[in-house]
C-alpha positions, -999 to +999 in steps of 0.1 A: +517+115+043+553+117+032+542+130-002+521+157+015+550+168+037+574+170+007+547+191-011+545+214+018+582+223+017+583+226-021+552+248-022+567+270+005+598+276-015+577+281-047+555+308-032+584+330-022+599+327-057+565+334-071+562+366-051+595+379-063+588+370-100+553+385-098+568+418-085+592+419-114+570+406-143+535+411-131+514+382-117+499+370-150+531+368-169+551+352-141+523+326-136+523+317-174+561+312-177+565+291-146+536+269-159+552+267-194+585+257-179+570+230-156+548+216-185+578+212-207+598+194-180+569+171-170+561+164-207+595+148-210+588+124-182+552+117-191+559+108-228+592+090-222+584+071-190+547+077-181+514+075-198+515+107-218+481+120-227+464+085-227+440+071-202+403+073-194+411+098-166+428+123-189+397+145-193+392+146-155+428+156-149+426+182-177+395+197-160+413+196-126+441+217-142+418+242-158+401+248-125+428+241-099+460+253-117+440+280-135+430+293-101+466+303-095+458+333-118+440+346-087+468+337-064+493+357-085+470+387-081+469+382-044+506+378-038+518+414-048+489+429-028+490+411+005+523+392+005+532+355+005+523+347+041+487+360+041+481+347+006+491+312+015+471+314+047+439+321+028+445+297+000+458+267+019+433+269+049+402+276+028+413+251+002+414+224+029+380+232+043+362+235+009+379+204-005+369+182+024+333+193+021+332+188-017+348+154-015+324+143+012+293+156-008+305+143-042+327+112-036+314+102-001+348+103+014+345+103+052+371+118+075+371+104+111+364+127+141+400+123+152+413+132+118+390+162+117+402+174+151+438+171+139+430+191+108+413+218+129+443+220+151+466+225+121+444+252+106+440+270+140+478+270+144+483+284+109+457+311+115+473+322+148+507+323+132+498+342+101+467+363+109+471+399+097+489+421+122+516+447+123+537+426+100+516+436+069+511+473+061+487+478+032+456+499+026+422+486+034+412+486-003+443+467-013+438+442+015+402+436+005+411+430-032+439+407-022+417+387+001+390+383-026+416+370-050+429+346-023+395+332-017+388+326-054+422+308-056+413+287-026+380+275-040+395+267-073+424+249-057+401+228-035+378+219-064+408+210-086+422+187-059+389+169-056+388+165-094+422+149-092+409+124-066+381+117-090+406+112-118+424+085-098+391+068-091+383+068-129+418+054-136+413+027-110+380+016-125+397+014-159+426-006-143+451+021-153+480+032-131+487+069-135+519+081-118+520+114-100+542+131-126+520+121-155+489+133-136+507+166-129+515+170-166+479+163-177+467+188-152+492+215-162+480+214-198+447+228-187+462+253-163+487+265-190+458+271-214+440+293-188+472+312-180+479+317-217+445+332-224+449+355-194+484+366-206+471+374-240+443+395-225+468+414-203+494+418-230+471+425-259+482+461-263+519+452-263+513+424-289+492+447-311+520+473-309+544+450-326+523+452-357+508+486-356+535+509-342+564+521-364+588+518-335+573+492-312+587+486-277+610+457-271+589+426-265+597+410-241+615+435-220+650+421-216+661+441-186+633+428-163+639+393-175+676+395-165+664+399-129+633+377-130+644+345-148+661+329-118+629+334-097+608+320-126+631+290-130+631+282-093+593+287-090+585+265-119+609+237-109+601+237-071+563+243-073+548+231-105+573+203-114+584+187-082+557+201-059+527+192-080+542+158-087+543+151-049+509+167-046+494+143-071+512+114-055+496+123-021+461+127-036+464+093-052+464+076-018+450+101+008+417+120+011+419+156-002+410+172+032+439+155+049+464+163+022+454+199+021+455+202+059+492+191+058+500+213+029+483+242+048+514+243+070+534+257+041+529+293+053+548+284+084+577+272+063+575+304+044+580+326+075+619+326+075+619+332+037+595+361+040+617+375+068+647+373+045+631+386+012+601+407+023+615+418+057+585+406+077+595+401+113+591+367+130+567+373+160+562+352+191+526+346+178+541+330+147+562+306+168+532+297+190+510+291+160+537+270+144+539+248+174+501+243+175+501+235+137+529+210+140+512+193+169+481+188+148+502+175+119+519+150+142+485+139+154+472+135+119+502+114+108+498+093+140+462+087+132+470+078+096 
């Protein structure tokens, strides 16, 4: 559970940085560069101290990244539309529910009634704290599109997490010991591929202009990068480097539904950061929901 708790705080810091970088660069470009940064950092560890790209489980972790990390493309479309708090609420809560169901149906992992009750308490607390209210002022159409992107990100995140659990099972059968950082690196390769394809699609006109136009625009735009690079750096390091390493460490030993239930409290950690950077007020409902969610987390840890 310690790894899941560390993941929660790292993901919370990451999503606030992601929101700022997405506003400056656009969601697709911000997502690609934070993945590229994290992949490079984790590659150093994996090839110097870990297992690199070896192992029977590599194809499974690669698929996990393509689906799970690739689903962040949808998250980065949700963030600028509905903000970090509601985006995380949708992604983390629905990820936990879908992952628990998929792992039960596919891998036969059973969560006890007490653990299930603790997970429900956590998700109810998060929902109370971050349910849409006066703190978010967006149009109905923008809200709908943002929620759809959030749900797509949640399903992909849940399936990717279950695939990681499957990857560790494959490694165990092959008597291989894959550490969390190596597993994160193998996953990120797949996610980086998806993000790269999406970036090329979005930037196809700018790329073509470098060849066809007599006076092409500067590419990349230096001014926006002067403001965005600290957010991209912080996002890539906190989220996809340290955060995903702890995430894979947690999934190695703990059922997906339990891990994602703990990680679902990340939106509560985001609240003070959202107040500082996005000027969202901290309401009494947020405090009450936070207390309920923390109570569920304590119960879940005690049961474990």
